[in-house]
C-alpha positions as CSV (number, residue, x, y, z in Angstrom):
1,M,0.0,0.0,0.0
2,P,1.6,3.3,-1.0
3,A,2.6,5.7,1.8
4,T,0.3,8.6,2.2
5,P,2.2,11.8,1.4
6,M,2.6,14.3,4.3
7,P,0.9,17.5,4.0
8,R,2.9,20.4,2.6
9,R,2.7,22.4,5.9
10,T,4.1,19.5,7.9
11,R,7.0,19.0,5.5
12,M,7.8,22.7,5.7
13,L,7.7,22.7,9.6
14,M,10.0,19.7,9.8
15,A,12.4,21.2,7.3
16,G,12.5,24.4,9.3
17,T,13.1,22.5,12.5
18,T,16.0,20.5,11.0
19,M,17.6,23.7,9.6
20,R,17.3,25.4,13.0
21,I,18.9,22.4,14.8
22,A,21.6,22.1,12.2
23,T,22.3,25.8,12.5
24,R,22.3,26.0,16.3
25,M,24.4,22.9,17.0
26,P,27.6,24.4,15.6
27,M,27.1,27.6,17.5
28,A,26.6,25.7,20.8
29,I,29.7,23.7,20.2
30,T,31.7,26.8,19.2
31,I,30.6,28.7,22.4
32,T,31.5,25.7,24.5
33,M,34.9,25.4,22.9
34,I,35.6,29.1,23.3
35,T,34.5,29.1,26.9
36,G,36.8,26.1,27.6
37,M,39.7,27.7,25.9
38,I,39.2,30.9,27.9
39,T,39.1,29.0,31.1
40,I,42.3,27.1,30.2
41,I,44.1,30.3,29.3
42,A,43.0,31.9,32.5
43,V,44.2,29.0,34.6
44,I,47.6,28.9,32.8
45,T,47.9,32.7,33.2
46,I,47.2,32.6,36.9
47,T,49.6,29.7,37.4
48,M,52.4,31.5,35.6
49,M,51.8,34.6,37.6
50,A,51.9,32.6,40.8
51,M,55.2,30.9,39.8
52,S,56.7,34.3,38.8
53,M,55.8,35.8,42.2
54,T,57.3,32.8,44.0
55,S,60.4,33.1,42.0
56,I,60.7,36.8,42.7
57,A,60.2,36.3,46.4
58,A,62.8,33.5,46.5
59,T,65.2,35.7,44.6
60,S,64.6,38.6,47.1
61,I,65.2,36.3,50.1
62,T,68.4,35.0,48.6
63,I,69.7,38.5,47.9
64,T,68.8,39.7,51.3
65,T,70.2,36.8,53.3
66,T,73.5,36.2,51.5
67,P,75.1,39.6,52.3
68,M,74.1,39.3,56.0
69,L,75.8,35.9,56.3
70,M,78.9,37.2,54.5
71,T,79.0,40.3,56.7
72,T,78.7,38.3,59.9
73,N,81.4,35.8,58.9
74,E,83.8,38.5,58.0
75,H,83.8,39.8,61.6
76,N,83.7,36.4,63.4
77,P,85.0,33.4,61.4
78,A,83.8,31.0,64.1
79,A,80.2,32.3,64.0
80,G,79.2,30.4,60.9
81,S,79.9,27.1,62.6
82,G,78.6,28.1,66.0
83,G,82.0,27.7,67.6
84,M,84.6,29.8,69.4
85,T,87.6,31.6,68.0
86,E,91.0,30.1,68.6
87,E,91.8,32.7,71.2
88,E,88.5,32.1,73.1
89,A,89.1,28.3,73.1
90,R,92.6,28.7,74.4
91,A,91.5,31.0,77.1
92,L,88.7,28.8,78.2
93,Y,90.9,25.7,78.2
94,R,93.6,27.4,80.4
95,L,91.1,28.9,82.9
96,M,89.3,25.6,83.3
97,T,92.7,24.0,84.0
98,W,94.2,26.6,86.3
99,L,91.1,27.1,88.4
100,S,89.8,23.5,88.6
101,P,90.0,21.5,91.9
102,S,92.7,19.3,90.3
103,F,95.2,22.1,89.8
104,P,97.7,21.5,92.6
105,V,97.7,24.7,94.7
106,G,96.5,23.0,97.9
107,A,93.1,24.8,98.1
108,F,91.5,21.7,99.6
109,S,93.6,22.2,102.8
110,Y,91.9,25.5,103.7
111,S,88.4,26.5,104.8
112,S,88.7,30.3,105.2
113,G,87.3,30.1,108.7
114,I,84.3,27.9,107.7
115,E,85.5,25.1,110.0
116,W,85.2,27.4,113.1
117,A,81.8,28.7,111.9
118,V,80.5,25.2,111.7
119,E,81.8,24.3,115.2
120,A,80.3,27.5,116.6
121,G,76.9,26.8,115.1
122,D,76.8,29.6,112.6
123,I,76.6,27.1,109.7
124,T,74.4,24.1,110.3
125,D,72.9,23.2,106.9
126,A,72.8,24.1,103.2
127,A,70.7,27.2,103.7
128,S,73.0,28.7,106.4
129,L,76.1,27.8,104.4
130,R,74.6,29.6,101.3
131,D,73.9,32.7,103.4
132,W,77.4,32.7,104.9
133,L,79.1,32.3,101.6
134,A,76.9,35.0,99.9
135,A,78.1,37.5,102.5
136,M,81.7,36.5,102.1
137,L,81.3,36.9,98.3
138,A,79.6,40.3,98.3
139,D,81.0,42.0,101.4
140,G,84.1,40.1,102.4
141,S,87.2,38.4,101.0
142,G,85.4,37.4,97.7
143,F,85.0,41.0,96.6
144,C,88.3,42.2,97.9
145,D,90.3,39.4,96.3
146,S,88.5,40.0,93.0
147,V,89.4,43.7,93.1
148,F,93.1,42.8,93.6
149,L,92.9,40.4,90.7
150,A,91.3,43.0,88.4
151,Q,93.8,45.7,89.4
152,S,96.8,43.5,89.0
153,H,95.6,42.2,85.7
154,R,95.2,45.8,84.4
155,A,98.6,46.9,85.7
156,A,100.4,43.9,84.3
157,S,98.6,44.2,80.9
158,G,99.6,47.9,80.8
159,H,103.2,47.3,81.9
160,D,102.7,49.7,84.8
161,D,105.3,48.2,87.1
162,A,105.0,50.8,89.9
163,T,101.3,50.3,90.3
164,L,101.7,46.5,90.1
165,K,104.2,46.5,92.9
166,E,101.9,48.7,95.1
167,I,98.9,46.4,94.4
168,A,100.9,43.3,95.3
169,E,102.1,44.8,98.6
170,L,98.6,46.0,99.6
171,A,97.0,42.6,98.7
172,A,99.6,40.8,100.9
173,A,98.8,43.1,103.9
174,F,95.0,43.0,103.3
175,V,94.3,39.8,105.3
176,P,92.7,39.6,108.8
177,S,94.7,36.7,110.3
178,R,97.9,34.8,110.2
179,E,96.2,31.7,108.9
180,R,94.5,33.6,106.2
181,Q,97.8,35.1,105.0
182,L,99.3,31.6,105.0
183,E,96.4,30.4,102.9
184,T,96.6,33.1,100.2
185,T,100.4,33.3,100.0
186,T,100.9,29.5,99.8
187,Q,98.3,29.2,97.0
188,G,99.7,32.2,95.2
189,R,103.2,30.8,95.2
190,A,102.0,27.3,94.1
191,F,100.0,28.9,91.3
192,I,103.0,30.8,89.9
193,D,105.3,27.9,90.2
194,I,103.0,25.5,88.3
195,A,102.2,28.0,85.7
196,R,105.9,28.6,85.0
197,A,106.6,24.9,84.8
198,A,103.7,23.9,82.5
199,W,102.3,27.1,81.0
200,N,105.2,29.5,80.9
201,S,104.7,32.7,79.0
202,A,107.0,35.5,77.9
203,G,106.9,38.3,80.4
204,L,105.6,36.3,83.4
205,D,109.0,36.2,85.2
206,A,109.3,40.0,84.9
207,M,105.8,40.5,86.3
208,V,106.6,38.3,89.3
209,A,109.9,40.1,89.8
210,T,108.2,43.4,89.8
211,C,106.0,42.4,92.7
212,D,109.2,42.1,94.8
213,G,107.8,39.8,97.5
214,S,105.0,37.4,98.2
215,V,102.4,37.2,95.5
216,V,99.0,36.3,97.0
217,Y,96.6,34.0,95.2
218,P,94.3,36.6,93.5
219,V,97.3,38.6,92.3
220,A,98.9,35.5,91.0
221,V,95.8,34.7,88.9
222,G,95.7,38.2,87.6
223,L,99.4,38.1,86.6
224,V,99.2,34.7,84.8
225,S,96.0,35.6,83.0
226,A,97.5,38.9,81.8
227,A,100.7,37.2,80.7
228,H,98.6,34.8,78.6
229,G,96.4,37.5,77.1
230,I,93.2,36.2,78.8
231,P,90.5,38.9,79.2
232,L,89.7,40.1,82.6
233,A,86.0,39.3,82.7
234,P,86.3,35.5,82.2
235,A,89.3,35.4,84.5
236,L,87.2,37.0,87.3
237,H,84.3,34.6,86.9
238,A,86.5,31.6,86.8
239,F,88.4,32.7,89.9
240,L,85.3,33.3,91.9
241,H,83.8,30.0,90.8
242,A,87.0,28.2,92.1
243,V,86.9,30.1,95.4
244,V,83.2,29.4,96.0
245,S,83.6,25.7,95.0
246,N,86.4,25.3,97.5
247,W,84.3,26.9,100.2
248,I,81.4,24.6,99.5
249,S,83.7,21.6,99.4
250,A,84.9,22.5,102.9
251,G,81.3,22.9,104.1
252,S,80.2,19.6,102.6
253,R,82.8,17.8,104.7
254,L,82.2,19.7,107.9
255,I,78.4,19.9,108.1
256,P,78.3,17.4,106.3
257,L,76.3,17.9,103.1
258,G,75.5,15.5,100.3
259,Q,76.6,16.0,96.7
260,T,73.2,17.2,95.6
261,D,72.8,19.8,98.3
262,S,76.4,21.0,97.6
263,Q,75.4,21.6,93.9
264,R,72.2,23.3,95.0
265,V,74.3,25.8,97.0
266,L,76.6,26.3,94.1
267,A,73.7,27.0,91.8
268,A,72.1,29.4,94.2
269,L,75.3,31.4,94.4
270,E,75.5,31.9,90.6
271,P,73.9,35.4,90.6
272,D,76.1,36.4,93.6
273,V,79.3,35.3,91.7
274,A,78.2,37.2,88.6
275,E,77.3,40.4,90.5
276,T,80.6,40.3,92.6
277,A,82.6,39.9,89.4
278,R,80.8,42.8,87.8
279,R,81.4,45.1,90.8
280,A,85.0,44.1,91.2
281,G,85.7,44.7,87.5
282,A,84.4,48.3,87.8
283,A,85.9,49.0,91.2
284,S,89.1,50.8,92.2
285,L,91.4,50.3,95.1
286,D,89.5,53.0,97.0
287,D,86.4,50.7,96.9
288,L,88.2,48.0,99.0
289,G,86.5,47.1,102.3
290,S,85.0,44.3,104.2
291,A,81.8,44.1,106.4
292,T,82.0,40.4,107.3
293,F,83.2,40.7,110.9
294,R,81.9,37.3,111.9
295,A,83.8,35.6,109.1
296,D,87.0,37.5,110.1
297,L,86.5,36.5,113.7
298,A,86.1,32.8,112.5
299,S,89.4,33.1,110.7
300,L,91.1,34.4,113.9
301,R,89.6,31.9,116.3
302,H,90.4,29.0,114.0
303,E,94.1,29.4,115.0
304,A,93.2,28.4,118.5
305,Q,90.7,25.7,117.7
306,Y,91.4,22.4,119.5
307,T,90.6,19.9,116.7
308,R,90.9,20.9,113.1
309,L,90.6,19.3,109.7
310,F,91.8,22.4,107.8
311,R,94.7,24.8,107.9
312,S,92.5,27.9,108.1
C-alpha cells in the first residue's frame, strides 16, 4: 500500500526545525569550545603569575640573606659554625685547668674560717652555708680578692710596674689573720710555680719580679691571666667560681652535706658570683673594704681551735 504523502505544511515545519537544529548545534559547540579555551588560558595565566611571584620572592630572600651571612662571617669566622675563635678556646681551656680542683695549689687544705663557723653553730645546713658564703662573696674576701685580681691584671697588661708593685704589697697586707695570710700566699706561690713549669709565658717572670715579694693568690691569677692574654671578665668569673667551689667543698665535709645539696648551694650562688665579678671589674682600690666581721672572727679563732681538719 503506497505511503500517504505528508501535508505540505508539515513538510515545511519539519524542514525548518531541521535547519534550526543544524544551524544551532555548531554555534553551541563553538561557544563551549571558546569558553573552555578561555578557562584554560585563565588557569595557565594565573599559574604562571603565581610561579613568577614565588620566583621573585625567593630571589629577594636570597639576595637579602647572603650579604648578611657574609658580613657576619667577616667579623667572626667562628660564628658560621657556632664555635669559638682560637683565642677564646685557648683562654677557656687554660682557665678551666688553672682554676679547677685538680690544679695542685692545695686549696682543699683551707676552709677560710668555715670550720670554726660550723663548730660555733653559725653554719648548720645548706641554707645557712649559702647565706654565709653569699656574705663572704659580696662584702668580704670574695669581693676584695676580686678587686686585687682585676687591678693586678690591668697593671700587668699595661706594663705599669710601679702600680703593680703597690697592688701586690697592699694585697699581701690585706688579710685579717695569720692563717688567712698563709692560705693566700701559699696558694699564690704554688699557682705561679706550676704556671711557670707547665704554662710558661714570655713576660711572666718579669711581672713576678716586679711584685718584689710574696704574691697572694688573686694577684697570681691576675698576673698569669694577663701574661697569657686572657681577658679580665672570664678570669674574674673563673676565679670566683673556684673560690666558691672550695668553700662549698669544705662545708660539705664539715656539716656534712651530700653532693646534691652542695650543687644546689653552688647553683644558688651563681647570681652572687656574677654580681661580685661585675662590681670588682668596675671598682678601684678605693672601693676595697669588708663588712663580714663574723667571718674575720672565725678566721682568727680557727688558729686556737682544738681539733681541726683544715689549715685555716
